[in-house]
N, C-alpha and C positions, 0 to 999 in steps of 0.2 A: 681773204680774211676780213671779217666785220669787226670794227672797233667802235665801241660806244662809250665815251667818257661819262662817268657819273660821280662827280665829286672826286674823291680820291680812289674810287672803285672804277674798274674798267672791265668790260666784257669782251673777251676774245674767243672767237669761234672759227675754226678752220673750215673753209669751203671745200669739202671733199665728200665723195660719195653721193648718194641720192638726196633729194630734197627732204624726204622724211627723216633721214639721219641728221641732216643739218638742223631741221626744226627741233628735233629731240635734244640735240646738243645745246641749241640756243635756249630752249626752255629750261634745261638743267642749269645753265649759267645764270639765267634770269632769276631762278629760284634762289641760287646761292647769293646773288647780289641783294635780293630783297631781304633775305634773312640777315645779311650783314647790316643793311640799312636799319632794319627793325631793332637789331641789337644796339646799334649806335643811339637810336632814339630812346630806347629804354635806359641806357647808361646816362644819356643827357638828362632825362627826367629824374633819375635818381640823384645825380649831382645837383640838380636844381633844388631838390628837397633838402640835401645836406647844406647847401648855401643858405636856404631859408631858415633852417634850424640853427645854424651857427651865427647867422646874420653877418657873415663876412665871406669875402671871395678867397680864392686861392692866394697864398703867400701874404695875406693881410694879417698884421700882428694882432694877437689876442688882447694885449693890454690896452689897445686903443678902442676896444668895443665895450658897449654897456654891459652891465651885469644882469643878463636876462636868464630866465628859468624856462626850461622846455619839458616836454613829455619824455624825452630820452633820459635814460638813467644808467649810471655806471654800475656794473655788476659787482664791483669790489667795494667801493665806499658808499654807493647808493645816492650820490649827488645828482641833482638835475640841473646844475649850473652849466650853461652852455659855454661860458668863457673858459671853463676848465677842459673843454673837449678839443681834440685835434684830429685832423684827417690822418688816416693810417693805411692808405693804399686801398687795394681791392682784393677780393678773393673770387675765384671762378664760380659761376652759377650757370645752370642750364634751365631752360624753360620751353614748354610746348605752347606754341601760339598757332593761330589759324594760318599764318604764313609759313610755318615750319618749325623745326626744332632749332633753337638758337643758343649760342654761348655768349655770355657777357660778364663784365666785371661788376661785382657788388661792392659798393663803398663800405669802408670800415672806419669807425671812430674810436679813439683812445682817450682815456682820461689822464690828467697829469699825475694821478696816483699809480698809473700803470695798468689799470683795469680796462676791460672791454666795455664799450658803451652800447647798450641795447636800444635800437631805434625801430619803431614801427613805421616802415615805409608805406606810402599809399600806392606807389607804382607796382611793387611786388611785395606780397605778404611773406612773412617768415616761413621758410620750408615749403613755399608754394612751387609746385612742379608744373601745374597746368594753369595757364593764364586765364583771365576772366572771359576773354573773347571765345575761347574754346568751350568753357563751361556754358556760356550763353548759347553757343551753337548746339551743344548736346541737348539742352532743354528745348531749343527750337525744333530740332529734328524729331525729338520725342513727341512734341506736341503735334507734329504733322503726321504721326502714325508710324514712324520707323522703329524697328526693333532695336534692342541693345546691340545685337551682333551687326546689324546694318550700319548703325551709327559708328561702331568701332571700326568696321572695314573702311568706311569713307574717311574717317579722321586719320587712321593709321597710314593710309595711302598718301594723304596730302601732307601730314606732319612729318612722316618719315621715322616715326617711332611707334611703339606698341602701348596702347592704353588698355587696361584691364576692364573686363565687364563689370566687376564690382566697383571699380573707380567711377565708371560712367553712371552706374546705378546710384551711387552715393551722391554724385553731383546733381542728379535729377531729383532725388529725394530731399536735397537741401532746400527745395522750394517750400517744404513743409514749414520751415522757420519763417519764411516770408508770409505764408498763409496765416500763421498765428499772429504775426505783427499786423497784418491787414485786418484781421478780425477784431483786434483790440483797438483799432483806429476808429474814431467816431466819424460818422458820415457828415461831411461838411454841409451838404445840401440835401435835406430829406426829400425823397421822392413822394409826390402826392398820391401815387397809385403803386401798389405792390401786388404782383401776381405770385401765387404760391402753387407749387406742383412738385411731384416726385418722379424720379427716374430710377427704374430698377436696373441694377448692374450685377453681373456675376463676380464673385470674389471667393478666394480660398481662405478658409478659417481653420485654425488649429482645433483638433479634437481632444487634445490633452494626452494622446498616446504618442509613442515613439517607435521607430523601426530601424533596423540596421540595413544600410544600403549595400550596393555591390562592392564598395571600397572599404566597408567595415565601419562607416561613420554612423553615428547615432542621429537620426533625422526625425523631426516632428511629423506626425501624420496630419494631413489636411484633407478637408472635403470642400466641395464647391457649394456655395449658397448664393442666393439672389438677395441683395439688400438695396433699399431705396436711398437715393441721393436726393434729399429734400432741398429745394432751391427756392429762393426769394428773388424775384426780378423787379427792380424799381423802374417806374415809368414816369417821365416828366411830360405830360400831354401837351403842354404849351409849346415845347420845342421839339417833341418827338424823340427825345433822348431815351435810351434804355440801357440798363446795366444790371448785372448781378450784384446784389447788395448783401447776401448772406447765403450760406449753404452748410449742411451737416450731413454726415453719413450715419444713418440710423439702422437699427436692427429690423425695423418695420415701420409702416405708416400708422403707428399708434400714437396715443396722446403724449407719451414720453418723448418720442422723436420730434413731433411738431412743437412741443414745449421748448426743446433745445433750440430749434430754429427761431421761434418767436422771441425767446430770451436773447439770442444773439442779435436779432434785429433791434430789440429794445436797448441793449447795451451799446449799439452803434448809433444811437440817437435817432432811430426811425420810430418816431412817436407822434401821436396826434398834436401835441403841443408844438412840435417842430414843423408840422405841415402835412402829416399823413391824413389823407381824405378818404381812401377806399382800399379795401382788400378784395382781391379776386381769386377764387379757387373753385375746385370741383366739390362734390358732395361727400368727400371722404369723412368717415365718422370720427376718426381720431383727432381731426383738426377742430371740430366744433366746440368741444368743452374748453380746450386751452385758448382758443381764439376769444371765446366769451369771457375768459379769465383775464387775459393779458390786454387784448384790444376790444374790450366790451363796448367802448364808446366810438368805435370806428365802423362806418357802414360796410356791409359785406355784400359782394356781388357774386351770385352763383354763376359759374362759367356756363355760358349758353352752348359752347361747343360740346362740352361733356353732356349737357342736358339733351342736345339733339342726338348725340351718340346713344344715350340711353333710350331715347324714343325709338331710334332705328332698331335696337335690339328687342324692344317690347312689341314691335309690330308683328302680328301673326298673319302670314300670307296663306291664301287658299292652297290646298294640297294639289289641285289639278294643274297649277301653273308650272311652267318650266323655269329653269334658273334665271334666264334673261327676263322672263315675264315677272318673276318675283322681284327682281331688282327694280324694274320699271314701276311695279305696284308700290314698293316701299318709297321710291323717289317721289312719287305723286303725293303720298301722304306727308312726307317730310318737307316738301316744298311749302305746303300749307302751314306747317308748324314754324318754318323759318320766317314766314311772312308775319308772324306775331310780333317778333322783336325788331322788325324793320319799320314799325309804326313811328309816326312823327313824335308822339308823346305817350305818356303812361296810360292815359285814359283810352286812347285808340288801341293800344296793345291789349288792354284788358277786354275790350270789345271783340277784338279778333280772336283772343283766346277762348272766349265764350262761344263764338260762332264755330270755331274749329272743334271744340269739345262736343258740341251738340251734333255736328256733322258725323263724327266718328265714334261717338260714345257706345253705340250698339255694336258696331262692327269691330272696333279695336278698343276694348275697355282697358287693357293693360297700358296701351300707349297714352290714352286719355288720363289715366291715373298718374302716369309719369309726368305729364305736363302739369297737372294740378299740384303735384308734390313740390313744395318749396317755391311755388310760382312767384310769390311776392319778392323773394330774394333775387330772382332773375330780372327784376325791374328796377333795382337800386340805381343802376347807371343813369336812368332818367333824372332822378333826384340830384345826383352828383353833377350831372351836366347842367342842370338848371342853377345850382349853387355856383358853379364856375362862371356861368353867363352873368350872374349878378355881380361877380367880381371883375367883369370885363374880360374874361378869358374864354376862348373857344376850345373845348375839349371834344374830340371826335369820339363817337361811340365805339369804334374799333379798338381804342386804347383802354376802354373801361369794362367791356362786357365779357371778354373771353381771355383765356390763357394761351391762345393759339401761337402768339409770338414766342412764348416760352417753350412751346412744343417744337418750334423750328430750331431753337437753340439746342434742344435735346437731340436733334438729328445728328448734329456734328459730334456730340459726345457718344451717341450710340455707334456711329461709324468708327470712331476711334476705339471704343471698347471691343467692337467686333474684330478689329485688327489685332488687338491684344489677346483675344479669345477669353482670357480670364485674368483677373488682377490678383496678385499674390499677397498684397498687404494694403491696409488702409492708407499708408503713406504714399504708395504708388498711385492709388486712386485720387488722393488729394492733389498730387502733382499733375495728374492727367486732367482733372477737372479745372484746376487753376489755369493751365495752359489753354484749354479750350475756351474758357470764359473770357480770359484776357485777350486772346486772339479775336474772338467774336466781338468784343467791345471795341478793339482797335479797328476792325472792319466796319463797324457801325458808324464810327465817328470819322473815318477817313474818306476823303474824296478819291475817285478812281486814279487820279494822277499821283496820289500819295501812298498807294497800296504797296509800292516797293519798300516803303519804310516800316511796314508792319513788324518785321522781326526786331528792329531797333526800338519801336514803341513798346513791343512786348517785353523786351529785356529791361527797359527803363521801369516798367511796372514791377517786374520780378525783383529788380535791384532795390525796390523800395523808394525810387526817386519820385514817384508820383502815384496817386491812388488809381484804382481802376476807372477808366473814363466812364 
């Protein structure tokens, strides 16, 4: 027999049968002791809250205490006077925690009028059945791409009780409240550079019709649509820090959608007066009019990555070339175009652009026209770099001239969306995006030895304890 004293608890396991049987019995006993210890800890935390509220220990007389007022209230007389409240034993409660399903005693208070005292405890909320650590775990697993059924199966096995799919879905969608609070919070340090781009995701939308399902229930009819998630990524070139500072789900990449995003940025204090120096985006038509309306005095950089992509599409290859030869032919032309924006200054870049256009104007007129279109806007980063150098700051060109880093962030969101196949509500998409963005921000700011703490950092952000890094 193995006997392990643990305070007043003791683990006893008979050594009989195979080692596998012994280990299973030992693990079962360990789980029982852990649940007992967790229950004791929760009870101790609740008792500490009662002592702090009453400002007196057990068996300490009320008439010797000061007349203090608390947030607790008698449900009969309505008083908040703590000196009129008394401890009144406990009533049984149950709670699902990440260590298992536990039973504990919930403290009760009674007023001298005979009424029950309502107390908002911090340790356990009223009528709370699932503790905060389990809710955090639900959101964490959802952010890593697990389905609701996979999350339920894992939690049910470890907790020892059954969680409903609707319950899990509601806890995940509760992130929407945190998202709204985050959007209303002003950005304490305005990023000097903001990248703008959109990510198209599939979503189910209601058609306004209904149908009767196999169980006779009246269900709304939905259809799949692709909608853009418009995102603004802030960049602090001096430190290399990057973070998502705003995003909206829009019906399309039109002026209305971009106006919502820019308005959200403005409301969060991302303004030129606060330090905004540059906007970087592709040549989407819907952005231009609203950008000139809201951020008319902020320099604009046309994304060179998207410009080169347009040049690639505009190149017309000879028909007699094979597929591999076509690719080599296009690469040769594109390397020359890339060389334009690798110049040391703006004047050299203009010279290289002239030489490249003269070289390919007769053979590739469409590609040349693409380079010349909005060419001045592709050179804005040189001016911003020079202005930063005058302030004594070194800003690298890679932080200023493309939205490529934002595209890398989109890879994680796309991967998660593919796992979900289709999102059935905007709330679910908001929760998914927030999880991806906060996890990415935690990974950007963490050192390799700190990456084990990402779930904790993520949950601190979700709980509203800190803004997105």
